[in-house]
FIMIZA-99655 format. One record per residue (C-alpha): residue number from 1; residue in three letters; x negated, y, z. Coordinates in nm, 4 decimals, always signed. Layout:
% FIMIZA-99655
+------+------+----------+----------+----------+
: resi : resn :       c1 :       c2 :       c3 :
+------+------+----------+----------+----------+
:  NUM :  ALA :        X :        Y :        Z :
...
+------+------+----------+----------+----------+
//
This chain:
% FIMIZA-99655
+------+------+----------+----------+----------+
: resi : resn :       c1 :       c2 :       c3 :
+------+------+----------+----------+----------+
:    1 :  UNK :  +0.0000 :  +0.0000 :  +0.0000 :
:    2 :  UNK :  -0.1576 :  +0.3255 :  -0.1127 :
:    3 :  UNK :  -0.1852 :  +0.6176 :  +0.1308 :
:    4 :  UNK :  +0.0662 :  +0.8996 :  +0.1035 :
:    5 :  UNK :  -0.0420 :  +1.1973 :  -0.1029 :
:    6 :  UNK :  -0.1156 :  +1.5343 :  +0.0559 :
:    7 :  UNK :  +0.1982 :  +1.6699 :  -0.1100 :
:    8 :  UNK :  +0.4175 :  +1.4013 :  +0.0457 :
:    9 :  UNK :  +0.2613 :  +1.4555 :  +0.3883 :
:   10 :  UNK :  +0.3213 :  +1.8298 :  +0.3602 :
:   11 :  UNK :  +0.6846 :  +1.7698 :  +0.2699 :
:   12 :  UNK :  +0.7344 :  +1.5342 :  +0.5645 :
:   13 :  UNK :  +0.5848 :  +1.7916 :  +0.8022 :
:   14 :  UNK :  +0.8120 :  +2.0621 :  +0.6618 :
:   15 :  UNK :  +1.1213 :  +1.8480 :  +0.7101 :
:   16 :  UNK :  +1.0188 :  +1.7539 :  +1.0659 :
:   17 :  UNK :  +0.9739 :  +2.1200 :  +1.1571 :
:   18 :  UNK :  +1.3105 :  +2.2111 :  +1.0038 :
:   19 :  UNK :  +1.4835 :  +1.9445 :  +1.2129 :
:   20 :  UNK :  +1.3201 :  +2.0772 :  +1.5303 :
:   21 :  UNK :  +1.4294 :  +2.4345 :  +1.4563 :
:   22 :  UNK :  +1.7829 :  +2.3178 :  +1.3851 :
:   23 :  UNK :  +1.7965 :  +2.1062 :  +1.7007 :
:   24 :  UNK :  +1.6699 :  +2.3940 :  +1.9160 :
:   25 :  UNK :  +1.9412 :  +2.6291 :  +1.7895 :
:   26 :  UNK :  +2.2130 :  +2.3699 :  +1.8430 :
:   27 :  UNK :  +2.1093 :  +2.2572 :  +2.1910 :
:   28 :  UNK :  +2.0355 :  +2.5988 :  +2.3388 :
:   29 :  UNK :  +2.3635 :  +2.7254 :  +2.1937 :
:   30 :  UNK :  +2.5473 :  +2.4328 :  +2.3535 :
:   31 :  UNK :  +2.3737 :  +2.4052 :  +2.6918 :
:   32 :  UNK :  +2.1577 :  +2.7145 :  +2.7460 :
:   33 :  UNK :  +1.7828 :  +2.7516 :  +2.7609 :
:   34 :  UNK :  +1.7072 :  +2.6129 :  +3.1061 :
:   35 :  UNK :  +1.9202 :  +2.3015 :  +3.0584 :
:   36 :  UNK :  +1.7525 :  +2.2170 :  +2.7273 :
:   37 :  UNK :  +1.4205 :  +2.0344 :  +2.7382 :
:   38 :  UNK :  +1.1648 :  +1.9779 :  +2.4652 :
:   39 :  UNK :  +1.2472 :  +1.6087 :  +2.4967 :
:   40 :  UNK :  +1.6141 :  +1.6857 :  +2.4276 :
:   41 :  UNK :  +1.5163 :  +1.8832 :  +2.1187 :
:   42 :  UNK :  +1.2883 :  +1.6056 :  +1.9926 :
:   43 :  UNK :  +1.5640 :  +1.3464 :  +2.0480 :
:   44 :  UNK :  +1.8257 :  +1.5546 :  +1.8639 :
:   45 :  UNK :  +1.5804 :  +1.6073 :  +1.5771 :
:   46 :  UNK :  +1.4891 :  +1.2388 :  +1.5647 :
:   47 :  UNK :  +1.1228 :  +1.3310 :  +1.6154 :
:   48 :  UNK :  +0.8474 :  +1.2141 :  +1.8434 :
:   49 :  UNK :  +0.7971 :  +1.4356 :  +2.1517 :
:   50 :  UNK :  +0.4381 :  +1.5026 :  +2.0475 :
:   51 :  UNK :  +0.5479 :  +1.6638 :  +1.7226 :
:   52 :  UNK :  +0.7093 :  +1.9508 :  +1.9144 :
:   53 :  UNK :  +0.3768 :  +2.0413 :  +2.0743 :
:   54 :  UNK :  +0.2026 :  +1.9975 :  +1.7397 :
:   55 :  UNK :  +0.4149 :  +2.2673 :  +1.5772 :
:   56 :  UNK :  +0.4916 :  +2.4979 :  +1.8709 :
:   57 :  UNK :  +0.2928 :  +2.5983 :  +2.1839 :
:   58 :  UNK :  +0.6040 :  +2.5716 :  +2.4002 :
:   59 :  UNK :  +0.9816 :  +2.5863 :  +2.4262 :
:   60 :  UNK :  +1.0034 :  +2.9644 :  +2.4177 :
:   61 :  UNK :  +0.7980 :  +2.9885 :  +2.0983 :
:   62 :  UNK :  +1.0149 :  +2.7196 :  +1.9408 :
:   63 :  UNK :  +1.3335 :  +2.9029 :  +2.0349 :
:   64 :  UNK :  +1.2060 :  +3.2363 :  +1.9056 :
:   65 :  UNK :  +1.1172 :  +3.0798 :  +1.5719 :
:   66 :  UNK :  +1.4523 :  +2.9021 :  +1.5556 :
:   67 :  UNK :  +1.6547 :  +3.2161 :  +1.6335 :
:   68 :  UNK :  +1.4488 :  +3.4279 :  +1.3941 :
:   69 :  UNK :  +1.5256 :  +3.1671 :  +1.1270 :
:   70 :  UNK :  +1.8950 :  +3.1891 :  +1.2072 :
:   71 :  UNK :  +1.8780 :  +3.5690 :  +1.1986 :
:   72 :  UNK :  +1.6905 :  +3.6014 :  +0.8718 :
:   73 :  UNK :  +1.9007 :  +3.3403 :  +0.6933 :
:   74 :  UNK :  +2.2239 :  +3.4953 :  +0.8234 :
:   75 :  UNK :  +2.1025 :  +3.8369 :  +0.7089 :
:   76 :  UNK :  +1.9880 :  +3.7034 :  +0.3724 :
:   77 :  UNK :  +2.3211 :  +3.5318 :  +0.3156 :
:   78 :  UNK :  +2.5118 :  +3.8489 :  +0.4043 :
:   79 :  UNK :  +2.3019 :  +4.0690 :  +0.1766 :
:   80 :  UNK :  +2.3285 :  +3.8388 :  -0.1237 :
:   81 :  UNK :  +2.6882 :  +3.7191 :  -0.0963 :
:   82 :  UNK :  +2.9372 :  +3.7912 :  -0.3725 :
:   83 :  UNK :  +3.0211 :  +4.0427 :  -0.4933 :
:   84 :  UNK :  +2.6483 :  +4.1091 :  -0.5241 :
:   85 :  UNK :  +2.5493 :  +4.4713 :  -0.4777 :
:   86 :  UNK :  +2.2413 :  +4.6883 :  -0.5038 :
:   87 :  UNK :  +2.4131 :  +4.9769 :  -0.3260 :
:   88 :  UNK :  +2.1952 :  +5.0765 :  -0.0321 :
:   89 :  UNK :  +2.4789 :  +5.1889 :  +0.1935 :
:   90 :  UNK :  +2.6751 :  +4.8668 :  +0.1446 :
:   91 :  UNK :  +2.3638 :  +4.6585 :  +0.2110 :
:   92 :  UNK :  +2.2961 :  +4.8508 :  +0.5324 :
:   93 :  UNK :  +2.6556 :  +4.7867 :  +0.6423 :
:   94 :  UNK :  +2.6186 :  +4.4162 :  +0.5679 :
:   95 :  UNK :  +2.2929 :  +4.4021 :  +0.7628 :
:   96 :  UNK :  +2.4442 :  +4.5655 :  +1.0714 :
:   97 :  UNK :  +2.7484 :  +4.3384 :  +1.0577 :
:   98 :  UNK :  +2.5337 :  +4.0267 :  +1.0168 :
:   99 :  UNK :  +2.3302 :  +4.0950 :  +1.3321 :
:  100 :  UNK :  +2.6259 :  +4.2106 :  +1.5391 :
:  101 :  UNK :  +2.8138 :  +3.9042 :  +1.4165 :
:  102 :  UNK :  +2.5507 :  +3.6798 :  +1.5702 :
:  103 :  UNK :  +2.5905 :  +3.8549 :  +1.9049 :
:  104 :  UNK :  +2.9674 :  +3.8105 :  +1.8836 :
:  105 :  UNK :  +2.9751 :  +3.4510 :  +1.7579 :
:  106 :  UNK :  +2.6659 :  +3.2987 :  +1.9241 :
:  107 :  UNK :  +2.6404 :  +3.4789 :  +2.2592 :
:  108 :  UNK :  +2.4616 :  +3.2035 :  +2.4550 :
:  109 :  UNK :  +2.1903 :  +3.1651 :  +2.1923 :
:  110 :  UNK :  +2.1371 :  +3.5365 :  +2.1364 :
:  111 :  UNK :  +2.1404 :  +3.6150 :  +2.5112 :
:  112 :  UNK :  +1.8663 :  +3.3577 :  +2.5663 :
:  113 :  UNK :  +1.6693 :  +3.5028 :  +2.2767 :
:  114 :  UNK :  +1.6901 :  +3.8561 :  +2.4131 :
:  115 :  UNK :  +1.5918 :  +3.7350 :  +2.7603 :
:  116 :  UNK :  +1.2898 :  +3.5586 :  +2.6120 :
:  117 :  UNK :  +1.1688 :  +3.8793 :  +2.4502 :
:  118 :  UNK :  +1.1528 :  +4.0381 :  +2.7973 :
:  119 :  UNK :  +0.9312 :  +3.7656 :  +2.9421 :
:  120 :  UNK :  +0.5603 :  +3.8206 :  +3.0041 :
:  121 :  UNK :  +0.4556 :  +3.6691 :  +2.6706 :
:  122 :  UNK :  +0.7138 :  +3.8893 :  +2.5023 :
:  123 :  UNK :  +0.7517 :  +3.9127 :  +2.1279 :
:  124 :  UNK :  +0.5793 :  +3.6310 :  +1.9397 :
:  125 :  UNK :  +0.5242 :  +3.6941 :  +1.5660 :
:  126 :  UNK :  +0.5917 :  +3.3957 :  +1.3408 :
:  127 :  UNK :  +0.6739 :  +3.3352 :  +0.9730 :
:  128 :  UNK :  +1.0472 :  +3.3410 :  +1.0494 :
:  129 :  UNK :  +1.0195 :  +3.6806 :  +1.2178 :
:  130 :  UNK :  +0.8117 :  +3.8192 :  +0.9308 :
:  131 :  UNK :  +1.0827 :  +3.7221 :  +0.6828 :
:  132 :  UNK :  +1.3435 :  +3.8950 :  +0.9004 :
:  133 :  UNK :  +1.1241 :  +4.2054 :  +0.9079 :
:  134 :  UNK :  +1.0867 :  +4.1995 :  +0.5286 :
:  135 :  UNK :  +1.4635 :  +4.1914 :  +0.4804 :
:  136 :  UNK :  +1.5251 :  +4.4758 :  +0.7249 :
:  137 :  UNK :  +1.2472 :  +4.6872 :  +0.5734 :
:  138 :  UNK :  +1.3967 :  +4.6319 :  +0.2290 :
:  139 :  UNK :  +1.7390 :  +4.7303 :  +0.3618 :
:  140 :  UNK :  +1.5971 :  +5.0538 :  +0.5023 :
:  141 :  UNK :  +1.4201 :  +5.1302 :  +0.1752 :
:  142 :  UNK :  +1.7308 :  +5.0700 :  -0.0358 :
:  143 :  UNK :  +1.9318 :  +5.2850 :  +0.2004 :
:  144 :  UNK :  +1.7129 :  +5.5755 :  +0.0881 :
:  145 :  UNK :  +1.4476 :  +5.6081 :  +0.3588 :
:  146 :  UNK :  +1.1623 :  +5.8486 :  +0.2878 :
:  147 :  UNK :  +0.9489 :  +5.6831 :  +0.5556 :
:  148 :  UNK :  +1.0145 :  +5.3101 :  +0.5842 :
:  149 :  UNK :  +0.7287 :  +5.2638 :  +0.8318 :
:  150 :  UNK :  +0.9075 :  +5.4933 :  +1.0767 :
:  151 :  UNK :  +1.2687 :  +5.4057 :  +0.9939 :
:  152 :  UNK :  +1.2351 :  +5.0270 :  +1.0009 :
:  153 :  UNK :  +1.1248 :  +5.0115 :  +1.3693 :
:  154 :  UNK :  +1.4127 :  +5.2449 :  +1.4564 :
:  155 :  UNK :  +1.6678 :  +5.0208 :  +1.2832 :
:  156 :  UNK :  +1.5181 :  +4.7167 :  +1.4571 :
:  157 :  UNK :  +1.5362 :  +4.8920 :  +1.7948 :
:  158 :  UNK :  +1.8951 :  +5.0045 :  +1.7386 :
:  159 :  UNK :  +2.0056 :  +4.6552 :  +1.6398 :
:  160 :  UNK :  +1.8284 :  +4.4976 :  +1.9372 :
:  161 :  UNK :  +1.9831 :  +4.7561 :  +2.1668 :
:  162 :  UNK :  +2.3286 :  +4.6891 :  +2.0253 :
:  163 :  UNK :  +2.2895 :  +4.3131 :  +2.0692 :
:  164 :  UNK :  +2.1701 :  +4.3655 :  +2.4263 :
:  165 :  UNK :  +2.4647 :  +4.5949 :  +2.5004 :
:  166 :  UNK :  +2.7127 :  +4.3462 :  +2.3536 :
:  167 :  UNK :  +2.5736 :  +4.0619 :  +2.5659 :
:  168 :  UNK :  +2.4998 :  +4.2360 :  +2.8963 :
:  169 :  UNK :  +2.6493 :  +4.0152 :  +3.1700 :
:  170 :  UNK :  +2.9171 :  +4.1977 :  +3.3643 :
:  171 :  UNK :  +2.9194 :  +4.5087 :  +3.1468 :
:  172 :  UNK :  +2.9352 :  +4.4133 :  +2.7774 :
:  173 :  UNK :  +3.0266 :  +4.6738 :  +2.5202 :
:  174 :  UNK :  +3.2778 :  +4.5776 :  +2.2490 :
:  175 :  UNK :  +3.1152 :  +4.4987 :  +1.9156 :
:  176 :  UNK :  +3.3524 :  +4.7307 :  +1.7220 :
:  177 :  UNK :  +3.2415 :  +5.0245 :  +1.9409 :
:  178 :  UNK :  +2.8747 :  +4.9464 :  +1.8788 :
:  179 :  UNK :  +2.9454 :  +4.9025 :  +1.5087 :
:  180 :  UNK :  +3.1173 :  +5.2418 :  +1.4914 :
:  181 :  UNK :  +2.8149 :  +5.4125 :  +1.6490 :
:  182 :  UNK :  +2.5685 :  +5.2471 :  +1.4114 :
:  183 :  UNK :  +2.7887 :  +5.3210 :  +1.1108 :
:  184 :  UNK :  +2.8092 :  +5.6842 :  +1.2177 :
:  185 :  UNK :  +2.4313 :  +5.7102 :  +1.2448 :
:  186 :  UNK :  +2.3771 :  +5.5654 :  +0.8974 :
:  187 :  UNK :  +2.6771 :  +5.7460 :  +0.7451 :
:  188 :  UNK :  +2.8579 :  +5.4310 :  +0.6413 :
:  189 :  UNK :  +3.2261 :  +5.3901 :  +0.5617 :
:  190 :  UNK :  +3.4153 :  +5.1752 :  +0.8125 :
:  191 :  UNK :  +3.5494 :  +4.9604 :  +0.5266 :
:  192 :  UNK :  +3.1974 :  +4.8689 :  +0.4135 :
:  193 :  UNK :  +3.0300 :  +4.5439 :  +0.5104 :
:  194 :  UNK :  +3.2597 :  +4.3130 :  +0.7068 :
:  195 :  UNK :  +3.5034 :  +4.5192 :  +0.9180 :
:  196 :  UNK :  +3.6224 :  +4.3574 :  +1.2440 :
:  197 :  UNK :  +3.8812 :  +4.0810 :  +1.1985 :
:  198 :  UNK :  +3.7682 :  +4.0261 :  +0.8402 :
:  199 :  UNK :  +3.6506 :  +3.6775 :  +0.7507 :
:  200 :  UNK :  +3.4039 :  +3.5888 :  +0.4773 :
:  201 :  UNK :  +3.3004 :  +3.2397 :  +0.3596 :
:  202 :  UNK :  +2.9868 :  +3.1242 :  +0.5394 :
:  203 :  UNK :  +3.0234 :  +3.3733 :  +0.8242 :
:  204 :  UNK :  +2.8225 :  +3.3467 :  +1.1445 :
:  205 :  UNK :  +3.1040 :  +3.1740 :  +1.3317 :
:  206 :  UNK :  +3.0756 :  +2.8553 :  +1.1249 :
:  207 :  UNK :  +2.9816 :  +2.5678 :  +1.3538 :
:  208 :  UNK :  +2.7564 :  +2.3876 :  +1.1055 :
:  209 :  UNK :  +2.4251 :  +2.5686 :  +1.0639 :
:  210 :  UNK :  +2.2613 :  +2.2949 :  +0.8576 :
:  211 :  UNK :  +2.2560 :  +2.5194 :  +0.5508 :
:  212 :  UNK :  +1.9993 :  +2.7378 :  +0.7275 :
:  213 :  UNK :  +1.7648 :  +2.4478 :  +0.8010 :
:  214 :  UNK :  +1.6732 :  +2.2612 :  +0.4841 :
:  215 :  UNK :  +1.5729 :  +1.9017 :  +0.5562 :
:  216 :  UNK :  +1.6224 :  +1.7703 :  +0.2045 :
:  217 :  UNK :  +1.3324 :  +1.7331 :  -0.0406 :
:  218 :  UNK :  +1.2296 :  +2.0551 :  -0.2113 :
:  219 :  UNK :  +1.2505 :  +2.0565 :  -0.5922 :
:  220 :  UNK :  +0.8729 :  +2.0835 :  -0.6313 :
:  221 :  UNK :  +0.8195 :  +1.7818 :  -0.4084 :
:  222 :  UNK :  +1.0690 :  +1.5755 :  -0.6035 :
:  223 :  UNK :  +0.9169 :  +1.6575 :  -0.9397 :
:  224 :  UNK :  +0.5595 :  +1.5603 :  -0.8546 :
+------+------+----------+----------+----------+
//
């Protein structure tokens, strides 16, 4: 039996990592951060416990990567859904609604994510986060920013602040109120994006997140 090629090994590693990210999002969303162990995540993913440590330094790093994947894929899906648009104001509205939608529809997961960012190790850059940053920077640029380097961090801070406010235990602010304030700042029409009580196919409230975590063979891997 001949050894597996480097391409096949790379594909297997990619699929293993995708399953771990997916399992982390599901389990933390279902049971919370403290009640979820790395062993639980490995079992749900059908992976060996050692693979978790191979890909991620610890549970918090795994969760940050998993939530950043969920965020950037949710944002990407919102920006590119039909009817497709290049209008900068509509894309900004969709971006705001996508992130606020995660706070509304996945409160346990997003609350744990925000709490993790306030821990001593704080914000941990990863490929998933960089893709999220690219999408938000592009949104700011298309909205007409003259200084993306200054306006992108402000948008990121405003979105994080809105998510925090929506999820604050004991004193949450209603998402429509936060949406109205952000829309006012960016001079967006209330009817843009996804107004409250409006449903779109593939919205953040769908239970099955498998579409965000591809565990099937990639086309390039199949063709070689």
